[in-house]
N, C-alpha and C positions, 0 to 999 in steps of 0.2 A: 606537207604531210611527213616528209623525212625528218624535218627539224623536230616535230613532235615526238617521233620515235627516239631520236638522240636525246632529247630533253627528258623523256621518261626513263631512259637507260641511266642518265646522269642522276636523276632523282633517286632511282633505286640504289645506285652505288653510294651516293651521299647519305642516304637514310641508313644504309647498312653500316657505313663507316661510323656514324653516330651511335647506332645501337650496339655495335661491337665494343665501342669504347665504354658505353654505359653499362651493358649487360653481359658482355662476353658472348662466345659463340653459341652455347646452349640456350641462353636467354634471348637470343636473336632469332625469333621464329619467323617463318615466311609470312605469317599473318601480321606480326608486328612490323615487318619491313613494308608490307603492302599498306598498312594503315599510316605509317610515317611518311611514305613516299606518295601516297594517293594513287598508287598503281593497283590495277586489278591483277588477279592471279594469272590471267591470260597474258597480260603485258609482261609480267615478271618472267614467265616461262618462255615468252617470245624472245627475250633478250638473253636469258641465262638458262642453262640446263637444269639448274637446281640451286639450292642454298649454298652448297660448297663452292660452286663456280662464282656466284655473286659475292660470297665472302672473300674469295681469292682476289677478285677485282677490287673490293673495298680495302683489303689489307695492303694490296699493292699501292693503292692510292694513298693510304696512310703513310706507307714507307716512303713514297715519292715526296710527300709533303714534308716529312721529317727531314729528309735529305736536303731538300731545297732550302728550308729554313736554316738548317745547320750550315750549309755551304754559303749562304748569304753572310753569315757571321764570320766563317772561316776565311773567306776571300775578301772581307772588308778591309778598311784601313786600319793601321796601327801595328804595333808589335805583335808577336805571336801570343804573348801573355795577354795583351789587351783583347785580341780576337777571341781567344779561348774564354776569357772572362766575359766578354759580350755574349758568347754562346751560352755559357753556364748561367748567366744572370738575366737572360732575356725573359720577357714576360711569358708566363705559362699558367695554365689552369692546374696548379700544383695538386690540389685536393682531388681533382678528377683523375690524375695520373697521366702517364704517357700512353698515347693511343697504340703505340707499337709495343712498348714494354709490358702493358697489361696483358697483351696476347701471349707473351712468353710465359705467363702464369696460368694460362688457360689450357687445361689438360687435353681438351678436344682439338685445339689448334696444334699443340705440340705433338699429338699422336698422328696427325695427318701430314705426311711429308710435303704435300703441295702447299698446304696452308702455313706450315712451319718455315718453308724456304724463304719467303720474303722477310720474315721476322729475323731469321738467322743472318741473311744477307745484309739487312739494314744495320744490325749491330756490328757485323764484320766490317762494313763500310765505315761506320762511325768510328770504330776503334782504329782502323787503318788510317783514316783521314786525320784523326787527332795525333797519331804517331808521326805522320808526315809533318804536321805543324811543329811538333816537339823537336823533330830532327832539324827542321828549318831554324828553330830557335837556338838549338845547340850549335849549328853551323855558323850562325850569325854572332855567336858569343853572348846571346841573351840569356841562355840557360846553361847551367853547369854541364860540362862535357861528359860527366859520368852518369848523367840522367839516363835511365833505361826507358827509352821512348815507348816501346811496346808495352812494358809493364805499367808505366805511368798512364798511358792512354786507356788501358784496360781498367785501371783503378778509377780514372775520371768517369768513365761510362758506368762503372759499378756504383760509384758514389751518387751519381745523378739518378740512376734508377732506384737505388736504395733510398735516396732522399725522398722520392715520391712515396715510397712505402711507409717510411717513418712519419712523413707529414700526414698521410691519410690516417695512420694509426693514432697520431696525436691530435688530429683534427685541426692542425695549424700549419700554415705555410712557413712559419718561422723556422720550423725544424728543417725544412728543405733549404732555406737560406743558410742555416748554420752548416749543413752538409756541404753546400757549395763553397762557403768560406773555408771550410777545412780542406776541401779538394784543391782549392786555389793555393793553399799553404804548401801543397806538394810541389808547386812550381817555384822552387827557390831559384831566384835569379843569380847569375854569376856575379861574384864579387869582383869589382875592378881594382 
């Protein structure tokens, strides 16, 4: 019986993750969550105090997922530029957008400090982790010593998130690929 409860809780979180990505916070109604998850209202309120608490769990899960995927590329084999390239060029559902980045455009999420926190922390982590990699590349002589790691990391995250927006506006993932190519051009390797 315990496993059924845990399973239903997971179904609620996963359904909310998907709905937030597709519809945003306002468009993710408790009824839609219940329909997607197959959970009844009683089950939903047994596991969560309300939509906000469930959304927070789902946003946290999206953030954890983004970090895990990014870290897999960042800590993989290769030079710093190769690892960053692998991250930027990994397969994504570009036209659907970033599940965390889309929430940064959601006024209801941004107005709620609890819902906003995991979004802000995730982008802070991502920018910081990229800056660490860029510092590693500078120290190894792979990147130019004058490269501003913090500014370049911020630019890489901004280009990635902006690439999603431009691709959605154009209805083409090719625009995202061009943005990534341009971002990678910022990583001028040190001349030997």
